[in-house]
Biopython code that builds the backbone (N, CA, C, O; Angstrom):
import numpy as np
from Bio.PDB.StructureBuilder import StructureBuilder

atoms = [
    (1, "MET", "N", (94.876, -88.229, -31.450)),
    (1, "MET", "CA", (93.704, -89.083, -31.415)),
    (1, "MET", "C", (93.210, -89.239, -29.987)),
    (1, "MET", "O", (93.989, -89.276, -29.034)),
    (2, "ASP", "N", (91.916, -89.329, -29.871)),
    (2, "ASP", "CA", (91.295, -89.507, -28.565)),
    (2, "ASP", "C", (90.781, -90.942, -28.451)),
    (2, "ASP", "O", (89.880, -91.356, -29.180)),
    (3, "TYR", "N", (91.367, -91.679, -27.532)),
    (3, "TYR", "CA", (91.019, -93.089, -27.377)),
    (3, "TYR", "C", (90.017, -93.328, -26.249)),
    (3, "TYR", "O", (89.650, -94.474, -25.986)),
    (4, "ARG", "N", (89.575, -92.277, -25.586)),
    (4, "ARG", "CA", (88.656, -92.463, -24.457)),
    (4, "ARG", "C", (87.322, -93.067, -24.879)),
    (4, "ARG", "O", (86.701, -93.776, -24.088)),
    (5, "GLN", "N", (86.874, -92.813, -26.071)),
    (5, "GLN", "CA", (85.604, -93.372, -26.528)),
    (5, "GLN", "C", (85.666, -94.891, -26.633)),
    (5, "GLN", "O", (84.679, -95.576, -26.365)),
    (6, "SER", "N", (86.808, -95.408, -27.017)),
    (6, "SER", "CA", (86.934, -96.861, -27.142)),
    (6, "SER", "C", (87.155, -97.541, -25.795)),
    (6, "SER", "O", (87.145, -98.770, -25.724)),
    (7, "ALA", "N", (87.352, -96.777, -24.734)),
    (7, "ALA", "CA", (87.522, -97.376, -23.403)),
    (7, "ALA", "C", (86.264, -98.106, -22.961)),
    (7, "ALA", "O", (86.341, -99.038, -22.161)),
    (8, "LYS", "N", (85.128, -97.702, -23.460)),
    (8, "LYS", "CA", (83.876, -98.379, -23.102)),
    (8, "LYS", "C", (83.789, -99.778, -23.708)),
    (8, "LYS", "O", (82.969, -100.585, -23.269)),
    (9, "LEU", "N", (84.609, -100.076, -24.697)),
    (9, "LEU", "CA", (84.620, -101.403, -25.312)),
    (9, "LEU", "C", (85.517, -102.382, -24.558)),
    (9, "LEU", "O", (85.426, -103.591, -24.772)),
    (10, "ILE", "N", (86.367, -101.883, -23.694)),
    (10, "ILE", "CA", (87.291, -102.752, -22.966)),
    (10, "ILE", "C", (86.565, -103.790, -22.120)),
    (10, "ILE", "O", (86.975, -104.951, -22.140)),
    (11, "PRO", "N", (85.510, -103.449, -21.375)),
    (11, "PRO", "CA", (84.816, -104.494, -20.610)),
    (11, "PRO", "C", (84.226, -105.590, -21.493)),
    (11, "PRO", "O", (84.228, -106.757, -21.103)),
    (12, "ILE", "N", (83.731, -105.242, -22.653)),
    (12, "ILE", "CA", (83.158, -106.232, -23.558)),
    (12, "ILE", "C", (84.245, -107.171, -24.062)),
    (12, "ILE", "O", (84.058, -108.388, -24.090)),
    (13, "LEU", "N", (85.369, -106.610, -24.456)),
    (13, "LEU", "CA", (86.475, -107.431, -24.939)),
    (13, "LEU", "C", (87.091, -108.258, -23.817)),
    (13, "LEU", "O", (87.569, -109.367, -24.053)),
    (14, "THR", "N", (87.081, -107.727, -22.604)),
    (14, "THR", "CA", (87.580, -108.494, -21.463)),
    (14, "THR", "C", (86.684, -109.684, -21.185)),
    (14, "THR", "O", (87.175, -110.780, -20.915)),
    (15, "LEU", "N", (85.391, -109.487, -21.245)),
    (15, "LEU", "CA", (84.455, -110.594, -21.059)),
    (15, "LEU", "C", (84.632, -111.629, -22.167)),
    (15, "LEU", "O", (84.586, -112.831, -21.904)),
    (16, "ALA", "N", (84.833, -111.175, -23.397)),
    (16, "ALA", "CA", (85.087, -112.101, -24.503)),
    (16, "ALA", "C", (86.351, -112.911, -24.242)),
    (16, "ALA", "O", (86.380, -114.115, -24.496)),
    (17, "SER", "N", (87.385, -112.263, -23.742)),
    (17, "SER", "CA", (88.627, -112.969, -23.423)),
    (17, "SER", "C", (88.426, -113.993, -22.320)),
    (17, "SER", "O", (89.054, -115.052, -22.330)),
    (18, "CYS", "N", (87.558, -113.687, -21.373)),
    (18, "CYS", "CA", (87.257, -114.654, -20.304)),
    (18, "CYS", "C", (86.597, -115.898, -20.876)),
    (18, "CYS", "O", (86.929, -117.013, -20.474)),
    (19, "PHE", "N", (85.668, -115.726, -21.807)),
    (19, "PHE", "CA", (85.042, -116.891, -22.439)),
    (19, "PHE", "C", (86.063, -117.684, -23.243)),
    (19, "PHE", "O", (86.008, -118.913, -23.284)),
    (20, "TYR", "N", (86.994, -116.982, -23.881)),
    (20, "TYR", "CA", (88.033, -117.688, -24.625)),
    (20, "TYR", "C", (88.904, -118.511, -23.676)),
    (20, "TYR", "O", (89.244, -119.656, -23.976)),
    (21, "CYS", "N", (89.258, -117.937, -22.554)),
    (21, "CYS", "CA", (90.063, -118.676, -21.570)),
    (21, "CYS", "C", (89.295, -119.863, -21.003)),
    (21, "CYS", "O", (89.875, -120.927, -20.789)),
    (22, "LEU", "N", (87.997, -119.696, -20.756)),
    (22, "LEU", "CA", (87.183, -120.813, -20.277)),
    (22, "LEU", "C", (87.061, -121.903, -21.342)),
    (22, "LEU", "O", (86.959, -123.084, -21.010)),
    (23, "TYR", "N", (87.072, -121.522, -22.593)),
    (23, "TYR", "CA", (87.025, -122.489, -23.699)),
    (23, "TYR", "C", (88.276, -123.365, -23.717)),
    (23, "TYR", "O", (88.208, -124.541, -24.076)),
    (24, "LEU", "N", (89.406, -122.798, -23.335)),
    (24, "LEU", "CA", (90.663, -123.545, -23.402)),
    (24, "LEU", "C", (90.699, -124.743, -22.459)),
    (24, "LEU", "O", (91.418, -125.707, -22.721)),
    (25, "ILE", "N", (89.940, -124.701, -21.372)),
    (25, "ILE", "CA", (89.966, -125.807, -20.409)),
    (25, "ILE", "C", (89.449, -127.097, -21.043)),
    (25, "ILE", "O", (90.187, -128.081, -21.081)),
    (26, "PRO", "N", (88.198, -127.134, -21.548)),
    (26, "PRO", "CA", (87.773, -128.390, -22.173)),
    (26, "PRO", "C", (88.468, -128.663, -23.503)),
    (26, "PRO", "O", (88.633, -129.822, -23.884)),
    (27, "MET", "N", (88.877, -127.614, -24.213)),
    (27, "MET", "CA", (89.541, -127.816, -25.492)),
    (27, "MET", "C", (90.864, -128.536, -25.310)),
    (27, "MET", "O", (91.185, -129.445, -26.076)),
    (28, "ASN", "N", (91.630, -128.145, -24.314)),
    (28, "ASN", "CA", (92.902, -128.818, -24.073)),
    (28, "ASN", "C", (92.691, -130.275, -23.707)),
    (28, "ASN", "O", (93.458, -131.140, -24.130)),
    (29, "HIS", "N", (91.663, -130.552, -22.928)),
    (29, "HIS", "CA", (91.373, -131.939, -22.576)),
    (29, "HIS", "C", (91.027, -132.749, -23.823)),
    (29, "HIS", "O", (91.525, -133.859, -24.010)),
    (30, "LEU", "N", (90.173, -132.186, -24.670)),
    (30, "LEU", "CA", (89.730, -132.919, -25.854)),
    (30, "LEU", "C", (90.847, -133.117, -26.866)),
    (30, "LEU", "O", (90.952, -134.186, -27.467)),
    (31, "SER", "N", (91.675, -132.113, -27.063)),
    (31, "SER", "CA", (92.692, -132.223, -28.103)),
    (31, "SER", "C", (93.962, -132.915, -27.622)),
    (31, "SER", "O", (94.512, -133.751, -28.339)),
    (32, "VAL", "N", (94.434, -132.588, -26.436)),
    (32, "VAL", "CA", (95.703, -133.142, -25.970)),
    (32, "VAL", "C", (95.525, -134.538, -25.384)),
    (32, "VAL", "O", (96.234, -135.469, -25.765)),
    (33, "ILE", "N", (94.586, -134.685, -24.462)),
    (33, "ILE", "CA", (94.436, -135.956, -23.762)),
    (33, "ILE", "C", (93.647, -136.960, -24.601)),
    (33, "ILE", "O", (94.067, -138.105, -24.762)),
    (34, "ALA", "N", (92.515, -136.531, -25.129)),
    (34, "ALA", "CA", (91.634, -137.464, -25.835)),
    (34, "ALA", "C", (91.953, -137.580, -27.324)),
    (34, "ALA", "O", (91.539, -138.545, -27.967)),
    (35, "GLY", "N", (92.678, -136.620, -27.878)),
    (35, "GLY", "CA", (93.022, -136.669, -29.293)),
    (35, "GLY", "C", (91.841, -136.434, -30.225)),
    (35, "GLY", "O", (91.853, -136.916, -31.358)),
    (36, "ARG", "N", (90.830, -135.711, -29.780)),
    (36, "ARG", "CA", (89.619, -135.454, -30.571)),
    (36, "ARG", "C", (89.733, -134.082, -31.247)),
    (36, "ARG", "O", (89.051, -133.136, -30.852)),
    (37, "THR", "N", (90.578, -133.978, -32.246)),
    (37, "THR", "CA", (90.847, -132.670, -32.842)),
    (37, "THR", "C", (89.925, -132.313, -34.000)),
    (37, "THR", "O", (89.732, -131.128, -34.274)),
    (38, "SER", "N", (89.356, -133.284, -34.683)),
    (38, "SER", "CA", (88.563, -132.959, -35.875)),
    (38, "SER", "C", (87.306, -132.171, -35.516)),
    (38, "SER", "O", (86.984, -131.195, -36.194)),
    (39, "ARG", "N", (86.602, -132.564, -34.483)),
    (39, "ARG", "CA", (85.396, -131.837, -34.074)),
    (39, "ARG", "C", (85.772, -130.458, -33.542)),
    (39, "ARG", "O", (85.041, -129.491, -33.759)),
    (40, "MET", "N", (86.898, -130.359, -32.853)),
    (40, "MET", "CA", (87.332, -129.068, -32.321)),
    (40, "MET", "C", (87.674, -128.101, -33.454)),
    (40, "MET", "O", (87.421, -126.901, -33.346)),
    (41, "ALA", "N", (88.245, -128.621, -34.534)),
    (41, "ALA", "CA", (88.542, -127.764, -35.686)),
    (41, "ALA", "C", (87.252, -127.221, -36.287)),
    (41, "ALA", "O", (87.193, -126.055, -36.679)),
    (42, "PHE", "N", (86.226, -128.050, -36.363)),
    (42, "PHE", "CA", (84.935, -127.600, -36.887)),
    (42, "PHE", "C", (84.324, -126.529, -35.987)),
    (42, "PHE", "O", (83.845, -125.507, -36.479)),
    (43, "ILE", "N", (84.337, -126.757, -34.670)),
    (43, "ILE", "CA", (83.753, -125.795, -33.727)),
    (43, "ILE", "C", (84.493, -124.463, -33.790)),
    (43, "ILE", "O", (83.869, -123.402, -33.784)),
    (44, "THR", "N", (85.820, -124.517, -33.849)),
    (44, "THR", "CA", (86.618, -123.293, -33.923)),
    (44, "THR", "C", (86.358, -122.553, -35.237)),
    (44, "THR", "O", (86.220, -121.330, -35.244)),
    (45, "GLY", "N", (86.293, -123.285, -36.338)),
    (45, "GLY", "CA", (85.993, -122.671, -37.631)),
    (45, "GLY", "C", (84.606, -122.048, -37.672)),
    (45, "GLY", "O", (84.415, -120.978, -38.250)),
    (46, "PHE", "N", (83.635, -122.724, -37.054)),
    (46, "PHE", "CA", (82.278, -122.183, -36.986)),
    (46, "PHE", "C", (82.261, -120.870, -36.215)),
    (46, "PHE", "O", (81.610, -119.911, -36.629)),
    (47, "SER", "N", (82.966, -120.827, -35.108)),
    (47, "SER", "CA", (83.014, -119.611, -34.299)),
    (47, "SER", "C", (83.693, -118.467, -35.056)),
    (47, "SER", "O", (83.236, -117.325, -35.007)),
    (48, "ALA", "N", (84.777, -118.780, -35.748)),
    (48, "ALA", "CA", (85.469, -117.752, -36.532)),
    (48, "ALA", "C", (84.583, -117.236, -37.665)),
    (48, "ALA", "O", (84.534, -116.033, -37.922)),
    (49, "ALA", "N", (83.885, -118.150, -38.341)),
    (49, "ALA", "CA", (82.981, -117.740, -39.417)),
    (49, "ALA", "C", (81.840, -116.881, -38.878)),
    (49, "ALA", "O", (81.409, -115.933, -39.535)),
    (50, "MET", "N", (81.355, -117.211, -37.687)),
    (50, "MET", "CA", (80.298, -116.417, -37.065)),
    (50, "MET", "C", (80.796, -115.002, -36.784)),
    (50, "MET", "O", (80.086, -114.031, -37.043)),
    (51, "ASN", "N", (82.000, -114.883, -36.261)),
    (51, "ASN", "CA", (82.571, -113.574, -35.950)),
    (51, "ASN", "C", (82.742, -112.743, -37.223)),
    (51, "ASN", "O", (82.374, -111.569, -37.256)),
    (52, "ILE", "N", (83.291, -113.345, -38.253)),
    (52, "ILE", "CA", (83.513, -112.629, -39.510)),
    (52, "ILE", "C", (82.189, -112.206, -40.139)),
    (52, "ILE", "O", (82.051, -111.077, -40.610)),
    (53, "THR", "N", (81.218, -113.116, -40.143)),
    (53, "THR", "CA", (79.913, -112.802, -40.731)),
    (53, "THR", "C", (79.222, -111.668, -39.992)),
    (53, "THR", "O", (78.689, -110.748, -40.613)),
    (54, "LEU", "N", (79.231, -111.734, -38.660)),
    (54, "LEU", "CA", (78.616, -110.656, -37.881)),
    (54, "LEU", "C", (79.298, -109.321, -38.155)),
    (54, "LEU", "O", (78.630, -108.293, -38.263)),
    (55, "ASN", "N", (80.619, -109.331, -38.267)),
    (55, "ASN", "CA", (81.336, -108.089, -38.559)),
    (55, "ASN", "C", (80.990, -107.546, -39.939)),
    (55, "ASN", "O", (80.746, -106.348, -40.089)),
    (56, "ILE", "N", (80.966, -108.407, -40.939)),
    (56, "ILE", "CA", (80.681, -107.953, -42.302)),
    (56, "ILE", "C", (79.263, -107.406, -42.415)),
    (56, "ILE", "O", (79.033, -106.383, -43.060)),
    (57, "VAL", "N", (78.319, -108.093, -41.787)),
    (57, "VAL", "CA", (76.918, -107.696, -41.923)),
    (57, "VAL", "C", (76.591, -106.464, -41.084)),
    (57, "VAL", "O", (75.899, -105.563, -41.559)),
    (58, "LEU", "N", (77.074, -106.411, -39.851)),
    (58, "LEU", "CA", (76.624, -105.374, -38.917)),
    (58, "LEU", "C", (77.555, -104.170, -38.782)),
    (58, "LEU", "O", (77.107, -103.098, -38.376)),
    (59, "LEU", "N", (78.816, -104.317, -39.109)),
    (59, "LEU", "CA", (79.775, -103.224, -38.921)),
    (59, "LEU", "C", (79.389, -101.946, -39.667)),
    (59, "LEU", "O", (79.514, -100.866, -39.090)),
    (60, "PRO", "N", (78.928, -102.011, -40.914)),
    (60, "PRO", "CA", (78.565, -100.766, -41.600)),
    (60, "PRO", "C", (77.397, -100.020, -40.953)),
    (60, "PRO", "O", (77.279, -98.805, -41.110)),
    (61, "PHE", "N", (76.544, -100.730, -40.235)),
    (61, "PHE", "CA", (75.353, -100.100, -39.660)),
    (61, "PHE", "C", (75.569, -99.581, -38.245)),
    (61, "PHE", "O", (75.003, -98.551, -37.877)),
    (62, "ALA", "N", (76.367, -100.262, -37.455)),
    (62, "ALA", "CA", (76.443, -99.925, -36.034)),
    (62, "ALA", "C", (77.816, -99.462, -35.573)),
    (62, "ALA", "O", (77.958, -99.068, -34.415)),
    (63, "GLY", "N", (78.811, -99.491, -36.411)),
    (63, "GLY", "CA", (80.115, -98.987, -36.023)),
    (63, "GLY", "C", (80.987, -100.011, -35.321)),
    (63, "GLY", "O", (80.703, -101.208, -35.315)),
    (64, "ILE", "N", (82.045, -99.506, -34.738)),
    (64, "ILE", "CA", (83.102, -100.356, -34.193)),
    (64, "ILE", "C", (82.661, -101.178, -32.982)),
    (64, "ILE", "O", (83.259, -102.217, -32.701)),
    (65, "ALA", "N", (81.652, -100.747, -32.274)),
    (65, "ALA", "CA", (81.181, -101.509, -31.112)),
    (65, "ALA", "C", (80.692, -102.890, -31.516)),
    (65, "ALA", "O", (80.742, -103.826, -30.718)),
    (66, "VAL", "N", (80.220, -103.025, -32.751)),
    (66, "VAL", "CA", (79.762, -104.328, -33.238)),
    (66, "VAL", "C", (80.905, -105.334, -33.244)),
    (66, "VAL", "O", (80.690, -106.513, -32.960)),
    (67, "ALA", "N", (82.105, -104.890, -33.560)),
    (67, "ALA", "CA", (83.244, -105.806, -33.570)),
    (67, "ALA", "C", (83.482, -106.391, -32.182)),
    (67, "ALA", "O", (83.780, -107.578, -32.051)),
    (68, "ALA", "N", (83.352, -105.576, -31.160)),
    (68, "ALA", "CA", (83.529, -106.073, -29.792)),
    (68, "ALA", "C", (82.418, -107.043, -29.420)),
    (68, "ALA", "O", (82.678, -108.097, -28.839)),
    (69, "TYR", "N", (81.181, -106.692, -29.752)),
    (69, "TYR", "CA", (80.059, -107.572, -29.421)),
    (69, "TYR", "C", (80.085, -108.867, -30.230)),
    (69, "TYR", "O", (79.745, -109.925, -29.701)),
    (70, "SER", "N", (80.481, -108.804, -31.495)),
    (70, "SER", "CA", (80.543, -110.033, -32.289)),
    (70, "SER", "C", (81.651, -110.948, -31.786)),
    (70, "SER", "O", (81.515, -112.171, -31.834)),
    (71, "THR", "N", (82.742, -110.368, -31.304)),
    (71, "THR", "CA", (83.789, -111.178, -30.691)),
    (71, "THR", "C", (83.274, -111.843, -29.428)),
    (71, "THR", "O", (83.537, -113.022, -29.193)),
    (72, "LEU", "N", (82.543, -111.095, -28.617)),
    (72, "LEU", "CA", (81.950, -111.663, -27.406)),
    (72, "LEU", "C", (81.004, -112.811, -27.748)),
    (72, "LEU", "O", (81.066, -113.868, -27.121)),
    (73, "ILE", "N", (80.141, -112.618, -28.720)),
    (73, "ILE", "CA", (79.175, -113.651, -29.095)),
    (73, "ILE", "C", (79.883, -114.889, -29.639)),
    (73, "ILE", "O", (79.535, -116.011, -29.271)),
    (74, "SER", "N", (80.862, -114.698, -30.501)),
    (74, "SER", "CA", (81.537, -115.855, -31.094)),
    (74, "SER", "C", (82.382, -116.601, -30.066)),
    (74, "SER", "O", (82.455, -117.829, -30.117)),
    (75, "TYR", "N", (83.021, -115.896, -29.138)),
    (75, "TYR", "CA", (83.787, -116.589, -28.093)),
    (75, "TYR", "C", (82.863, -117.317, -27.125)),
    (75, "TYR", "O", (83.208, -118.390, -26.630)),
    (76, "PHE", "N", (81.684, -116.739, -26.849)),
    (76, "PHE", "CA", (80.736, -117.454, -26.005)),
    (76, "PHE", "C", (80.252, -118.716, -26.709)),
    (76, "PHE", "O", (80.140, -119.769, -26.081)),
    (77, "ALA", "N", (79.965, -118.622, -28.008)),
    (77, "ALA", "CA", (79.547, -119.809, -28.764)),
    (77, "ALA", "C", (80.653, -120.855, -28.777)),
    (77, "ALA", "O", (80.382, -122.047, -28.634)),
    (78, "LEU", "N", (81.883, -120.422, -28.946)),
    (78, "LEU", "CA", (83.028, -121.332, -28.918)),
    (78, "LEU", "C", (83.111, -122.053, -27.579)),
    (78, "LEU", "O", (83.305, -123.268, -27.529)),
    (79, "PHE", "N", (82.965, -121.300, -26.504)),
    (79, "PHE", "CA", (82.994, -121.881, -25.160)),
    (79, "PHE", "C", (81.831, -122.842, -24.945)),
    (79, "PHE", "O", (82.030, -123.953, -24.454)),
    (80, "ALA", "N", (80.614, -122.425, -25.307)),
    (80, "ALA", "CA", (79.428, -123.248, -25.066)),
    (80, "ALA", "C", (79.468, -124.537, -25.885)),
    (80, "ALA", "O", (79.173, -125.610, -25.359)),
    (81, "LEU", "N", (79.825, -124.444, -27.152)),
    (81, "LEU", "CA", (79.877, -125.641, -27.990)),
    (81, "LEU", "C", (80.966, -126.606, -27.535)),
    (81, "LEU", "O", (80.754, -127.818, -27.520)),
    (82, "THR", "N", (82.124, -126.079, -27.166)),
    (82, "THR", "CA", (83.213, -126.936, -26.704)),
    (82, "THR", "C", (82.864, -127.598, -25.383)),
    (82, "THR", "O", (83.136, -128.783, -25.190)),
    (83, "THR", "N", (82.267, -126.845, -24.475)),
    (83, "THR", "CA", (81.871, -127.413, -23.188)),
    (83, "THR", "C", (80.810, -128.485, -23.378)),
    (83, "THR", "O", (80.852, -129.525, -22.721)),
    (84, "SER", "N", (79.870, -128.242, -24.263)),
    (84, "SER", "CA", (78.826, -129.227, -24.532)),
    (84, "SER", "C", (79.417, -130.498, -25.136)),
    (84, "SER", "O", (79.078, -131.603, -24.714)),
    (85, "TYR", "N", (80.291, -130.346, -26.113)),
    (85, "TYR", "CA", (80.925, -131.511, -26.735)),
    (85, "TYR", "C", (81.791, -132.256, -25.733)),
    (85, "TYR", "O", (81.805, -133.487, -25.713)),
    (86, "SER", "N", (82.503, -131.527, -24.914)),
    (86, "SER", "CA", (83.343, -132.156, -23.895)),
    (86, "SER", "C", (82.501, -132.967, -22.924)),
    (86, "SER", "O", (82.880, -134.075, -22.545)),
    (87, "GLY", "N", (81.366, -132.422, -22.521)),
    (87, "GLY", "CA", (80.485, -133.145, -21.606)),
    (87, "GLY", "C", (79.920, -134.398, -22.232)),
    (87, "GLY", "O", (79.799, -135.426, -21.565)),
    (88, "ASN", "N", (79.569, -134.328, -23.510)),
    (88, "ASN", "CA", (79.059, -135.510, -24.201)),
    (88, "ASN", "C", (80.142, -136.575, -24.345)),
    (88, "ASN", "O", (79.865, -137.770, -24.236)),
    (89, "TYR", "N", (81.369, -136.139, -24.590)),
    (89, "TYR", "CA", (82.466, -137.084, -24.792)),
    (89, "TYR", "C", (82.935, -137.703, -23.477)),
    (89, "TYR", "O", (83.192, -138.905, -23.414)),
    (90, "THR", "N", (83.047, -136.889, -22.431)),
    (90, "THR", "CA", (83.588, -137.383, -21.162)),
    (90, "THR", "C", (82.524, -137.905, -20.215)),
    (90, "THR", "O", (82.850, -138.581, -19.239)),
    (91, "GLY", "N", (81.259, -137.607, -20.480)),
    (91, "GLY", "CA", (80.191, -138.073, -19.607)),
    (91, "GLY", "C", (79.975, -137.206, -18.379)),
    (91, "GLY", "O", (79.318, -137.635, -17.430)),
    (92, "THR", "N", (80.514, -135.998, -18.378)),
    (92, "THR", "CA", (80.319, -135.081, -17.265)),
    (92, "THR", "C", (78.859, -134.654, -17.222)),
    (92, "THR", "O", (78.256, -134.373, -18.258)),
    (93, "SER", "N", (78.300, -134.609, -16.030)),
    (93, "SER", "CA", (76.891, -134.231, -15.921)),
    (93, "SER", "C", (76.720, -132.755, -16.261)),
    (93, "SER", "O", (77.559, -131.926, -15.908)),
    (94, "TRP", "N", (75.640, -132.437, -16.940)),
    (94, "TRP", "CA", (75.379, -131.063, -17.353)),
    (94, "TRP", "C", (75.143, -130.162, -16.157)),
    (94, "TRP", "O", (75.478, -128.978, -16.202)),
    (95, "THR", "N", (74.572, -130.698, -15.087)),
    (95, "THR", "CA", (74.311, -129.860, -13.923)),
    (95, "THR", "C", (75.610, -129.330, -13.338)),
    (95, "THR", "O", (75.689, -128.154, -12.983)),
    (96, "LEU", "N", (76.611, -130.160, -13.231)),
    (96, "LEU", "CA", (77.893, -129.703, -12.701)),
    (96, "LEU", "C", (78.504, -128.666, -13.633)),
    (96, "LEU", "O", (78.979, -127.624, -13.180)),
    (97, "ARG", "N", (78.495, -128.943, -14.922)),
    (97, "ARG", "CA", (79.063, -127.987, -15.880)),
    (97, "ARG", "C", (78.294, -126.678, -15.867)),
    (97, "ARG", "O", (78.895, -125.604, -15.910)),
    (98, "SER", "N", (76.974, -126.754, -15.808)),
    (98, "SER", "CA", (76.191, -125.520, -15.831)),
    (98, "SER", "C", (76.431, -124.691, -14.580)),
    (98, "SER", "O", (76.478, -123.463, -14.655)),
    (99, "LYS", "N", (76.582, -125.337, -13.437)),
    (99, "LYS", "CA", (76.878, -124.591, -12.209)),
    (99, "LYS", "C", (78.239, -123.915, -12.306)),
    (99, "LYS", "O", (78.397, -122.769, -11.885)),
    (100, "MET", "N", (79.211, -124.615, -12.854)),
    (100, "MET", "CA", (80.541, -124.024, -13.012)),
    (100, "MET", "C", (80.487, -122.839, -13.973)),
    (100, "MET", "O", (81.107, -121.805, -13.722)),
    (101, "CYS", "N", (79.759, -122.985, -15.057)),
    (101, "CYS", "CA", (79.656, -121.913, -16.049)),
    (101, "CYS", "C", (78.938, -120.695, -15.487)),
    (101, "CYS", "O", (79.376, -119.561, -15.686)),
    (102, "VAL", "N", (77.848, -120.928, -14.792)),
    (102, "VAL", "CA", (77.094, -119.813, -14.215)),
    (102, "VAL", "C", (77.932, -119.098, -13.164)),
    (102, "VAL", "O", (77.930, -117.869, -13.105)),
    (103, "GLY", "N", (78.646, -119.847, -12.338)),
    (103, "GLY", "CA", (79.512, -119.233, -11.331)),
    (103, "GLY", "C", (80.603, -118.392, -11.963)),
    (103, "GLY", "O", (80.871, -117.276, -11.517)),
    (104, "ALA", "N", (81.238, -118.926, -13.007)),
    (104, "ALA", "CA", (82.288, -118.177, -13.695)),
    (104, "ALA", "C", (81.718, -116.936, -14.370)),
    (104, "ALA", "O", (82.322, -115.865, -14.321)),
    (105, "LEU", "N", (80.568, -117.080, -14.994)),
    (105, "LEU", "CA", (79.947, -115.946, -15.671)),
    (105, "LEU", "C", (79.546, -114.855, -14.690)),
    (105, "LEU", "O", (79.753, -113.672, -14.961)),
    (106, "CYS", "N", (78.977, -115.239, -13.558)),
    (106, "CYS", "CA", (78.588, -114.247, -12.547)),
    (106, "CYS", "C", (79.803, -113.495, -12.022)),
    (106, "CYS", "O", (79.751, -112.281, -11.827)),
    (107, "THR", "N", (80.883, -114.210, -11.795)),
    (107, "THR", "CA", (82.111, -113.574, -11.322)),
    (107, "THR", "C", (82.610, -112.550, -12.330)),
    (107, "THR", "O", (82.989, -111.438, -11.961)),
    (108, "VAL", "N", (82.608, -112.921, -13.582)),
    (108, "VAL", "CA", (83.083, -112.021, -14.625)),
    (108, "VAL", "C", (82.164, -110.812, -14.769)),
    (108, "VAL", "O", (82.638, -109.685, -14.916)),
    (109, "VAL", "N", (80.863, -111.038, -14.729)),
    (109, "VAL", "CA", (79.917, -109.927, -14.876)),
    (109, "VAL", "C", (80.056, -108.933, -13.729)),
    (109, "VAL", "O", (80.040, -107.723, -13.953)),
    (110, "VAL", "N", (80.192, -109.432, -12.510)),
    (110, "VAL", "CA", (80.374, -108.534, -11.365)),
    (110, "VAL", "C", (81.666, -107.738, -11.519)),
    (110, "VAL", "O", (81.692, -106.536, -11.255)),
    (111, "ALA", "N", (82.727, -108.400, -11.944)),
    (111, "ALA", "CA", (83.993, -107.697, -12.154)),
    (111, "ALA", "C", (83.855, -106.637, -13.242)),
    (111, "ALA", "O", (84.430, -105.555, -13.126)),
    (112, "MET", "N", (83.099, -106.936, -14.297)),
    (112, "MET", "CA", (82.914, -105.973, -15.374)),
    (112, "MET", "C", (82.100, -104.767, -14.910)),
    (112, "MET", "O", (82.397, -103.632, -15.281)),
    (113, "VAL", "N", (81.076, -105.017, -14.099)),
    (113, "VAL", "CA", (80.258, -103.916, -13.585)),
    (113, "VAL", "C", (81.096, -103.007, -12.700)),
    (113, "VAL", "O", (81.008, -101.783, -12.799)),
    (114, "VAL", "N", (81.903, -103.600, -11.842)),
    (114, "VAL", "CA", (82.770, -102.802, -10.971)),
    (114, "VAL", "C", (83.752, -102.003, -11.813)),
    (114, "VAL", "O", (83.967, -100.818, -11.560)),
    (115, "TYR", "N", (84.351, -102.643, -12.814)),
    (115, "TYR", "CA", (85.311, -101.956, -13.661)),
    (115, "TYR", "C", (84.645, -100.826, -14.447)),
    (115, "TYR", "O", (85.179, -99.719, -14.518)),
    (116, "THR", "N", (83.499, -101.099, -15.028)),
    (116, "THR", "CA", (82.808, -100.087, -15.826)),
    (116, "THR", "C", (82.400, -98.892, -14.974)),
    (116, "THR", "O", (82.418, -97.755, -15.445)),
    (117, "GLY", "N", (82.035, -99.145, -13.734)),
    (117, "GLY", "CA", (81.654, -98.059, -12.840)),
    (117, "GLY", "C", (82.807, -97.150, -12.470)),
    (117, "GLY", "O", (82.588, -96.022, -12.027)),
    (118, "THR", "N", (84.034, -97.622, -12.643)),
    (118, "THR", "CA", (85.196, -96.805, -12.303)),
    (118, "THR", "C", (85.779, -96.069, -13.501)),
    (118, "THR", "O", (86.758, -95.337, -13.352)),
    (119, "LEU", "N", (85.200, -96.246, -14.690)),
    (119, "LEU", "CA", (85.718, -95.556, -15.869)),
    (119, "LEU", "C", (85.397, -94.064, -15.806)),
    (119, "LEU", "O", (84.294, -93.685, -15.412)),
    (120, "PRO", "N", (86.342, -93.221, -16.187)),
    (120, "PRO", "CA", (86.032, -91.791, -16.250)),
    (120, "PRO", "C", (85.131, -91.512, -17.445)),
    (120, "PRO", "O", (85.178, -92.226, -18.447)),
    (121, "ASP", "N", (84.326, -90.489, -17.339)),
    (121, "ASP", "CA", (83.462, -90.110, -18.457)),
    (121, "ASP", "C", (84.304, -89.527, -19.577)),
    (121, "ASP", "O", (85.273, -88.804, -19.343)),
    (122, "ALA", "N", (83.912, -89.859, -20.798)),
    (122, "ALA", "CA", (84.676, -89.386, -21.958)),
    (122, "ALA", "C", (84.370, -87.938, -22.253)),
    (122, "ALA", "O", (84.922, -87.371, -23.196)),
]
sb = StructureBuilder()
sb.init_structure("model")
sb.init_model(0)
sb.init_chain("A")
sb.init_seg("    ")
for serial, (resi, resn, name, xyz) in enumerate(atoms, 1):
    if name == "N":
        sb.init_residue(resn, " ", resi, " ")
    sb.init_atom(name, np.array(xyz, "f"), 0.0, 1.0, " ", f" {name:<3s}", serial, name[0])
structure = sb.get_structure()
């Protein structure tokens, strides 16, 4: 089997993993410290349902790359919804959160561009 074709999906999945890791920061605060688990269960379930739905609907038409992109979209939604809920619950200003998110996203995107540029051609 030749796995070089799927190497182009690694940056997408890496970016998705970064959003998942960023989601864990406010999620841990909300669930462990504040004890607000019911809303977090809903947000997590919504994100999982979004991922499954996107895969079922789009996978037959666009192939395996859709699975990577749907994971990226659902993890970003998970991160964004959790961060928004955390800010509403803790009273953190949106400007501070948005600056942190944009900074983290820019760092990840630059790292992905550098990584993608070093991939050998399939």
